[in-house]
C-alpha positions in Angstrom: 19.7 -96.9 70.1 18.8 -99.8 67.5 18.7 -100.1 63.9 16.6 -99.0 60.9 15.9 -102.5 59.5 13.1 -104.4 58.3 13.2 -107.3 60.0 15.7 -109.5 62.2 15.6 -112.7 60.2 18.4 -114.6 62.0 16.7 -114.2 65.1 12.9 -115.6 63.9 15.0 -118.5 62.1 16.8 -119.1 65.5 17.4 -122.9 66.0 16.7 -124.2 62.5 20.4 -124.8 62.1 20.5 -123.1 58.9 24.3 -122.3 57.3 23.6 -120.1 54.6 22.1 -117.5 52.9 21.5 -118.5 49.0 20.4 -115.6 46.6 18.1 -116.2 44.0 17.9 -114.8 40.6 15.5 -111.9 39.8 14.8 -111.2 43.3 14.7 -108.5 45.8 17.3 -108.0 48.3 17.0 -107.0 51.7 19.0 -105.8 54.2 17.6 -108.6 56.7 19.1 -111.5 54.0 22.4 -109.8 54.0 22.2 -109.3 57.9 21.5 -113.1 58.7 24.4 -114.1 56.6 26.6 -112.0 58.5 25.1 -113.2 62.0 25.3 -117.1 60.7 29.1 -116.6 59.9 29.6 -114.8 63.2 27.4 -117.6 65.4 29.9 -120.4 63.2 33.1 -118.6 64.5 32.0 -118.3 68.2 31.0 -121.7 68.5 34.4 -123.0 67.5 35.7 -120.7 69.8 33.6 -122.2 72.8 34.1 -125.5 72.0 38.1 -124.8 72.2 38.2 -122.8 75.0 35.4 -123.1 76.6 32.4 -121.0 77.2 34.7 -118.6 79.3 38.3 -118.6 79.5 41.7 -115.8 79.0 44.9 -117.6 77.5 48.5 -117.3 78.8 50.4 -115.7 76.5 53.9 -116.6 75.3 56.5 -114.5 77.9 53.9 -115.7 80.8 51.5 -112.5 79.6 49.1 -112.7 82.5 45.7 -113.4 81.7 43.3 -110.3 81.8 40.5 -109.2 83.8 42.5 -109.9 87.0 40.5 -108.4 90.0 41.8 -107.2 92.9 41.3 -106.1 96.3 41.4 -102.3 97.8 41.9 -102.3 101.6 40.9 -99.9 104.2 41.3 -100.4 107.7 41.6 -103.9 107.0 38.6 -104.3 105.3 37.5 -104.0 101.2 36.4 -100.9 99.8 37.0 -101.0 96.1 38.1 -103.4 93.7 40.8 -102.6 90.6 40.0 -104.5 87.6 43.3 -105.6 85.3 44.5 -104.7 81.7 44.4 -108.0 79.3 41.6 -109.9 77.3 39.2 -112.4 78.1 36.9 -114.8 76.0 33.3 -114.7 76.4 31.3 -117.1 74.9 33.2 -116.7 72.2 33.8 -112.8 72.1 37.2 -111.4 72.5 37.0 -108.4 75.1 39.8 -106.0 75.9 40.8 -103.8 79.0 43.6 -102.2 77.3 43.7 -99.2 80.2 46.0 -99.0 82.7 44.3 -101.0 86.1 41.3 -99.0 86.5 38.9 -98.9 89.4 35.5 -100.7 89.6 32.8 -98.7 87.6 29.8 -100.3 89.4 29.5 -98.0 92.2 29.5 -94.9 90.2 26.2 -93.5 90.2 23.4 -94.8 88.2 21.8 -90.9 88.0 24.9 -89.1 86.9 24.1 -86.1 89.2 23.6 -88.2 92.1 26.3 -89.3 95.0 27.9 -92.1 94.1 27.1 -95.3 95.7 29.0 -96.5 98.5 31.2 -100.0 98.1 28.1 -102.6 99.1 28.4 -104.1 102.2 29.9 -107.3 102.0 27.4 -109.8 104.5 29.5 -112.9 103.3 30.5 -112.8 99.8 31.0 -110.7 96.6 30.9 -112.0 93.5 32.6 -109.7 90.8 31.8 -110.9 86.8 31.9 -109.9 83.7 28.8 -108.6 81.5 29.7 -108.4 77.8 27.0 -107.0 75.5 26.3 -106.2 72.0 26.2 -102.8 71.4 24.9 -100.8 67.9 26.4 -98.2 66.6 24.9 -95.4 64.4 26.2 -92.1 63.0 25.4 -90.6 66.2 27.9 -92.7 67.8 30.5 -92.7 65.1 30.3 -89.5 62.5 32.7 -91.6 60.2 29.9 -93.8 59.3 28.4 -91.2 57.3 29.7 -91.1 53.6 30.3 -87.6 52.2 30.0 -89.4 48.7 26.4 -89.7 50.0 25.9 -86.4 50.5 26.6 -87.0 54.5 24.1 -89.7 54.6 24.2 -93.1 56.4 24.3 -96.5 54.2 25.3 -99.2 56.7 25.4 -99.4 61.0 27.8 -101.5 62.8 28.3 -103.5 66.2 30.4 -104.1 68.8 30.8 -105.8 72.1 31.5 -103.5 75.4 31.7 -104.8 78.9 31.7 -103.8 82.1 32.6 -105.6 85.8 29.5 -105.2 88.0 29.1 -107.0 91.4 26.4 -108.9 93.3 26.6 -110.2 97.2 26.5 -113.9 97.8 24.9 -115.9 100.8 27.3 -118.6 100.5 29.9 -119.4 98.6 28.4 -121.3 95.7 31.2 -123.9 94.7 32.6 -123.8 90.8 31.0 -122.2 87.9 31.4 -123.0 84.5 29.7 -120.3 83.3 27.7 -117.2 85.5 24.3 -118.9 84.3 24.6 -121.1 87.2 24.0 -119.2 90.2 21.0 -120.3 92.1 18.7 -117.5 93.8 19.3 -119.1 97.2 23.0 -118.3 96.5 22.0 -114.4 96.1 21.4 -112.0 98.9 19.5 -109.7 96.5 18.7 -111.3 93.2 17.9 -107.7 92.1 21.3 -107.0 92.2 22.5 -109.3 89.4 20.4 -109.2 86.0 19.8 -112.7 85.1 19.7 -114.1 88.9 15.7 -114.3 88.7 14.1 -116.3 86.1 13.7 -113.9 82.5 10.7 -111.9 82.1 8.9 -113.3 79.0 6.5 -111.8 76.3 4.1 -112.6 73.2 2.0 -110.7 70.9 -1.1 -111.1 69.7 -4.1 -109.5 68.2 -7.6 -108.4 69.8 -10.7 -107.2 67.9 -10.6 -104.1 69.6 -7.8 -101.8 69.0 -5.6 -99.1 71.1 -8.0 -96.3 70.0 -11.5 -98.4 70.5 -12.3 -99.0 67.2 -13.5 -102.0 66.2 -11.3 -104.5 63.8 -12.3 -107.1 62.0 -12.9 -109.9 63.8 -10.2 -112.1 63.4 -6.8 -111.9 64.1 -5.3 -109.9 61.5 -3.3 -106.5 61.8 -5.5 -103.7 60.8 -2.6 -101.1 59.9 -2.1 -99.8 56.6 1.9 -100.1 56.5 4.6 -102.8 57.4 5.9 -102.3 60.6 8.6 -103.9 63.1 7.2 -102.7 66.3 9.7 -102.8 69.2 8.5 -103.3 73.4 11.0 -102.5 75.5 11.0 -102.4 79.3 12.1 -98.6 80.5 11.9 -99.0 84.0 12.7 -102.5 85.3 10.6 -104.8 87.3 9.1 -108.5 88.6 5.8 -110.4 88.6 5.1 -113.0 90.5 2.3 -115.4 90.6 -0.1 -112.0 91.0 0.4 -108.6 89.9 1.9 -106.2 92.2 1.7 -102.6 90.4 4.4 -101.2 92.3 7.0 -104.1 91.3 5.6 -104.5 88.2 7.8 -102.6 84.9 7.0 -100.4 82.8 7.4 -100.3 79.3 7.4 -98.1 76.1 6.9 -98.9 72.3 7.8 -97.8 69.0 6.9 -98.8 65.6 10.1 -98.1 63.8 12.2 -100.4 66.1 13.1 -97.2 68.7 15.6 -96.1 65.6 14.6 -92.4 64.8 17.1 -90.5 67.1 18.3 -86.7 67.1 21.4 -85.8 67.8 21.0 -83.1 70.5 23.6 -79.7 70.3 26.6 -79.4 72.2 25.0 -77.5 75.3 21.7 -77.5 74.1 19.7 -78.5 77.3 18.3 -76.0 79.3 15.4 -75.5 81.6 12.4 -72.8 80.8 11.7 -70.2 83.5 8.5 -71.8 84.4 10.7 -74.4 85.7 8.5 -77.3 84.3 9.8 -77.2 80.5 13.4 -77.8 79.3 14.2 -76.4 75.9 16.3 -78.6 73.6 18.4 -77.6 70.8 18.8 -80.2 68.0 21.1 -80.6 65.0 18.1 -81.9 62.6 14.2 -82.7 63.1 14.8 -85.1 60.8 15.8 -87.9 62.3 18.8 -90.1 61.8 18.0 -93.9 61.5 14.5 -94.3 59.8 12.4 -91.7 57.5 10.6 -89.6 60.4 10.8 -86.4 61.9 10.3 -85.4 65.7 6.5 -84.3 65.9 5.0 -82.9 68.9 2.3 -84.6 71.0 4.9 -87.8 71.3 7.4 -89.4 73.9 11.2 -89.3 73.5 14.2 -90.2 75.7 17.2 -88.6 76.5 20.1 -90.8 76.0 23.7 -90.3 76.5 26.7 -91.6 74.3 27.5 -94.0 76.9 23.8 -95.6 77.7 24.6 -98.7 77.6 26.7 -99.0 80.9 23.7 -97.7 82.5 20.9 -99.7 84.4 18.4 -97.0 84.6 16.6 -94.9 81.7 16.3 -91.1 81.9 12.6 -90.1 82.2 10.6 -90.0 79.3 9.7 -86.4 78.1 6.4 -85.1 76.1 7.3 -82.6 73.2 4.9 -80.2 73.5 6.1 -77.6 70.6 8.3 -78.0 67.7 10.5 -74.5 66.4 11.3 -75.8 63.4 13.2 -72.2 62.3 16.0 -72.9 65.2 15.1 -76.5 65.7 14.2 -76.7 69.0 11.9 -78.9 70.9 10.3 -78.1 74.3 9.9 -80.8 76.6 8.0 -82.0 79.7 7.8 -84.2 82.1 3.9 -85.3 80.8 1.1 -83.3 79.1 0.1 -81.7 82.5 3.9 -80.5 83.2 4.4 -82.0 86.9 6.0 -80.1 88.8 7.9 -80.9 92.3 6.4 -78.7 95.4 6.3 -79.1 99.1 3.8 -81.3 98.8 6.1 -83.8 96.7 6.5 -86.9 99.0 10.3 -87.6 99.8 10.7 -90.4 97.4 8.4 -89.3 95.1 9.6 -90.5 91.2 9.0 -86.9 90.4 12.1 -85.8 92.7 14.4 -88.6 90.8 13.2 -87.3 87.6 14.4 -83.8 88.2 17.2 -84.6 89.6 18.2 -87.0 86.6 17.2 -84.3 84.4 19.8 -81.7 86.2 22.2 -83.8 84.5 21.6 -82.7 81.2 22.6 -79.1 81.4 25.5 -78.6 79.8 25.6 -81.7 77.9 28.7 -82.4 75.7 29.4 -85.5 73.2 32.1 -87.8 74.4 34.2 -88.4 71.5 32.5 -88.6 68.4 29.6 -90.1 70.4 26.6 -87.5 70.5 23.9 -87.3 73.3 20.3 -87.6 71.6 16.8 -87.6 71.9 14.9 -91.3 70.8 11.2 -91.2 69.4 8.6 -93.3 70.9 5.0 -94.2 69.6 2.7 -94.5 72.5 0.6 -92.0 73.3 -0.4 -92.7 77.0 1.5 -93.4 80.3 4.0 -91.0 81.6 7.6 -90.2 82.4 8.1 -93.8 84.1 6.7 -95.2 80.9 3.3 -97.3 79.9 1.8 -99.4 83.3 0.1 -102.9 82.9 -3.1 -103.7 82.7 -4.7 -105.3 85.9 -5.0 -104.3 89.3 -2.8 -105.9 92.5 -4.0 -109.4 92.9 -4.9 -110.2 89.2 -3.7 -113.7 88.2 -4.1 -112.9 84.2 -0.9 -112.4 82.5 -0.7 -108.7 82.2 -0.1 -106.9 79.0 -0.5 -103.5 77.3 -2.3 -102.1 73.9 -0.3 -101.1 71.2 -2.7 -100.0 67.6 -4.3 -101.8 65.3 -5.2 -104.4 66.8 -1.8 -105.6 68.3 -1.3 -105.9 71.8 1.6 -107.4 74.0 1.2 -109.9 77.3 3.7 -110.2 80.1 3.9 -113.4 81.7 3.8 -114.2 85.2 6.4 -115.9 87.3 5.7 -118.2 90.7 6.0 -116.6 94.2 9.5 -118.7 94.2 10.7 -117.6 91.3 9.3 -114.0 90.0 10.2 -113.3 86.4 12.5 -110.3 86.1 12.1 -107.8 83.7 15.2 -105.9 83.2 15.8 -102.8 81.6 16.6 -102.4 78.1 15.2 -105.9 77.6 13.2 -105.7 74.2 10.9 -107.7 72.3 10.8 -107.1 68.1 7.6 -107.9 65.7 7.2 -108.1 62.7 3.7 -107.3 61.1 2.8 -106.4 57.5 -0.6 -105.1 56.3 -3.6 -107.3 56.3 -1.7 -110.5 56.9 -3.7 -112.9 59.3 -1.5 -113.9 62.2 -1.9 -116.6 65.1 -0.9 -115.6 68.4 2.9 -116.0 69.5 4.0 -118.2 72.3 5.7 -116.5 75.6 9.8 -115.6 74.7 12.5 -115.0 76.4 13.7 -111.3 75.0 14.8 -110.6 71.8 17.8 -108.6 73.1 19.9 -107.0 74.1 22.5 -109.5 74.0 24.0 -109.9 77.1 27.6 -112.4 77.9 28.5 -113.2 81.6 31.2 -114.8 83.2 32.4 -114.8 86.7 35.8 -113.2 87.7 36.4 -113.4 91.7 35.0 -114.0 94.7 35.9 -111.6 97.9 35.0 -112.2 101.4 34.9 -108.7 103.5 38.9 -108.9 103.8 40.0 -111.2 101.0 40.3 -112.9 98.1 38.6 -116.3 98.5 38.5 -117.7 94.9 40.0 -116.4 91.6 37.3 -117.5 89.0 39.1 -117.0 85.8 39.5 -120.2 83.6 43.5 -119.7 82.1 44.2 -121.7 79.1 47.3 -122.0 77.4 47.7 -120.2 74.2 47.6 -122.5 71.0 50.7 -120.1 69.6 52.6 -120.7 72.7 56.1 -122.8 71.9 56.1 -126.3 73.2 
């Protein structure tokens, strides 16, 4: 999910040390100006908290109330087989997060695909790191219907954002000693860098313009956008992958892109997902064919993505689905795993991604809202690719930075890494690109993902039998009596 915005000017102006936004008389006032002022104020408060308490810490409150997020082991036959998370609060990069439930079992081992049996607790070769992952999450009326104003005929005006958290684990080769933040981890301490989303060098992407657009029509021989309307393009990682010193198609990430910042979304009705008799298509009942978050309508011959209300806790996406047809009278869509309706047969090899895709979609049968948050379809604008997303250009062994074509001469390139430090492209990482009609542009430089923003803090390290070190930083509350 994302916001229907014109651009993120705070992101564009990052590093310029702006303090305020000043509105000028007689000028138009855009959403970007308002949002940038909010972001500037938010960053100032967060910086103050970091200066006072450090990058991560928990306060010991008056009365001896314990610091939150204490990780406690559960043993079976003298071996750790589960962990619990203690109640309380904790600060990470100036953000206060709270576990206000009873001590809960670590959710890391719930299945990534809801219908696949839960993964077993990982084998602890030497040490296990439990760490806090705090993520900035957009909130739309599909997440909270209270954002709709009946005074505006049930329309939305502004979205919200919140910080949500999950505790994850990674296996370590050795106890890496003291950490000021989780980002101090080095690759040689990780038993499997893929277990930790920032254990490898972050992926980078750049946007540029070619003289030939995606439908092979020659555009003017200059670096300019040839579209007829302004857009906020978004390129996002659909399937994680790594890029080393040369392209490996098997290990490379898969992408998807939107010309509206992936904002157009369509709410799925309760029990609105059913499999058709041909066993290769699904019928989706929607609340509306007009998108919430933009002025788009659902159209046939487009890719959409099913998204559950708790999408931000998941490390994988559901497969992309091809919209075959629309029933406007009944507000229904017929979708498949591609224009050619791929199906599982006795010839489908074990481990084929098609099997995982079919298994994943089984979980959507009987789909229901979670509280006020509704399942939805997200509209994407690429037409090529398959249910796994877009492949990168190039072949195995190529040493040129691979990429994808978008449209109207716009293209995106991903940066290769090195053999010793491949670049990691994580599910959900995205890059935005603002284009204005006929604006001559110079290619941008490679940059880290624009989002989503993740904040990390180490909590504890365990051996296979006991706690080795509690890594939470504890400080006395400023308001504690002397």
